[in-house]
C-alpha positions in Angstrom: 91.7 130.2 89.4 95.3 130.6 90.5 98.2 129.0 88.7 101.4 127.8 90.3 104.4 129.7 89.2 106.6 127.6 87.0 109.3 127.4 89.7 106.9 126.0 92.2 105.8 122.8 90.3 105.2 119.9 92.6 104.6 116.2 92.3 102.3 114.3 94.7 103.3 110.9 96.2 99.9 109.4 97.1 98.0 106.1 97.3 99.1 103.3 99.6 101.6 105.4 101.5 101.5 106.3 105.2 102.7 109.9 104.6 101.4 111.3 101.3 103.5 114.3 100.3 103.9 117.0 97.6 107.5 117.6 96.6 109.2 120.2 94.4 112.2 119.4 92.3 114.4 121.4 94.7 113.1 119.2 97.6 113.9 116.0 95.6 117.4 117.4 95.1 117.9 118.4 98.8 116.3 115.5 100.7 117.9 112.5 98.9 121.2 111.5 97.5 121.5 112.3 93.8 122.4 109.6 91.4 123.6 110.1 87.8 122.6 108.0 84.8 124.0 108.3 81.3 121.4 106.8 79.0 120.8 106.2 75.3 117.4 105.3 74.0 115.7 105.1 70.7 113.0 107.8 70.3 110.3 106.8 67.8 110.1 110.4 66.4 113.7 111.6 66.5 115.9 108.4 66.6 118.7 107.6 69.1 119.1 110.1 71.9 121.8 110.3 74.6 121.3 112.2 77.9 122.7 112.4 81.4 120.1 112.6 84.1 120.6 113.3 87.8 118.1 112.7 90.7 117.1 110.5 93.6 116.1 106.9 93.2 112.3 106.5 92.9 112.4 103.7 95.5 114.1 105.9 98.1 111.4 108.6 97.7 108.6 106.1 98.0 110.3 104.4 101.0 110.4 107.8 102.8 106.6 108.2 102.2 106.0 104.9 104.0 104.8 102.3 101.5 101.7 100.4 102.6 103.3 96.9 102.4 105.2 94.7 104.8 108.8 95.4 103.8 109.9 92.1 105.4 107.6 90.1 103.1 108.8 89.8 99.5 105.5 88.5 98.2 103.7 91.5 99.8 106.2 94.0 98.2 106.0 92.2 94.8 102.3 92.9 94.4 102.5 96.7 94.4 102.5 99.0 91.4 103.6 102.6 90.8 101.5 104.7 88.5 103.4 107.8 87.3 101.6 110.7 85.6 103.0 113.7 83.8 101.6 117.2 83.3 100.7 116.4 79.7 98.6 113.3 80.8 101.3 110.8 79.7 101.4 108.0 82.2 103.1 104.7 82.8 103.2 101.9 85.3 106.2 100.2 87.0 106.0 97.3 89.4 107.6 97.7 92.8 109.6 94.5 92.0 111.3 96.3 89.1 112.9 98.8 91.5 113.2 96.7 94.7 116.7 95.7 95.6 115.7 92.1 96.1 114.1 91.8 92.7 115.0 93.9 89.6 117.0 96.5 91.4 116.5 98.9 88.5 118.0 102.4 89.3 114.8 104.3 88.2 115.3 108.0 88.9 113.1 111.0 89.5 115.4 113.3 87.6 116.0 116.8 88.9 118.5 117.7 86.2 118.9 116.8 82.5 122.3 117.2 80.9 123.3 119.5 83.8 120.3 121.8 83.5 118.1 121.9 86.6 114.4 120.9 86.0 112.9 123.1 88.6 110.7 125.0 86.1 109.7 121.9 84.1 109.1 119.4 86.9 110.8 116.1 87.8 111.2 113.5 85.1 110.9 109.7 85.4 114.0 108.0 84.0 114.1 104.2 83.4 117.8 103.6 82.4 117.2 100.0 81.4 114.5 100.9 78.8 115.6 100.7 75.1 113.0 103.3 74.1 112.0 106.5 76.0 108.2 105.7 76.2 108.3 105.4 80.0 110.3 108.7 80.4 107.6 110.9 82.0 108.2 114.6 82.0 106.7 117.1 84.4 105.6 114.4 86.9 102.5 115.5 88.7 101.7 112.3 90.6 103.3 109.0 91.7 100.6 106.7 93.0 101.5 103.4 94.9 98.8 100.8 94.8 98.4 97.0 95.4 97.4 94.7 92.6 93.9 93.4 93.0 95.1 89.8 92.6 92.8 86.8 92.5 92.4 86.1 96.2 88.8 87.5 96.2 89.6 89.8 99.1 88.3 93.3 99.5 88.7 95.3 96.3 89.8 92.3 94.3 88.6 92.3 90.7 88.2 88.7 89.7 87.1 87.6 86.3 85.2 84.3 86.6 84.6 82.1 83.6 81.9 79.6 83.1 83.1 76.2 82.0 81.0 74.2 79.6 81.0 70.5 78.6 84.5 69.2 78.2 86.0 72.1 80.0 85.4 74.7 77.3 85.6 78.2 78.5 82.3 80.1 78.2 81.2 83.6 78.8 82.3 85.6 81.9 79.8 85.2 84.8 
């Protein structure tokens, strides 16, 4: 089994995208405008922490991969989720609406630098500046997966929980 050298860590952008891609921290730095976010958050284990992160906006990276929704339809965009996974198995979920300019417009970053130190050897880090705690800060990102919510429309792939209603409208067991 071969191991990637530390300097060659990549993250995959996969799922409901037209152009799945693997990107290094250097490519994230070179291909997209870099934004800076000074953030303070409460860490459950070490208390308040303040850092400055630099990197591209998550939405710009996903947009370049060709997200599998109709960009002109707000309701279509609002049903998509992003699953972000780190090298240590830590994962989190964001809705596309959180980062979409027409909805939450949150400046979520894929950090390429932390406090001025390049993250090439550690991998990109997810930064959610609006969070009060750092639980959604994913280090060493290995994958960003875009997917649609199943919804309740009953279409292909939809997972619908149906409940049986008894006398008087009481909810019974799932059917």
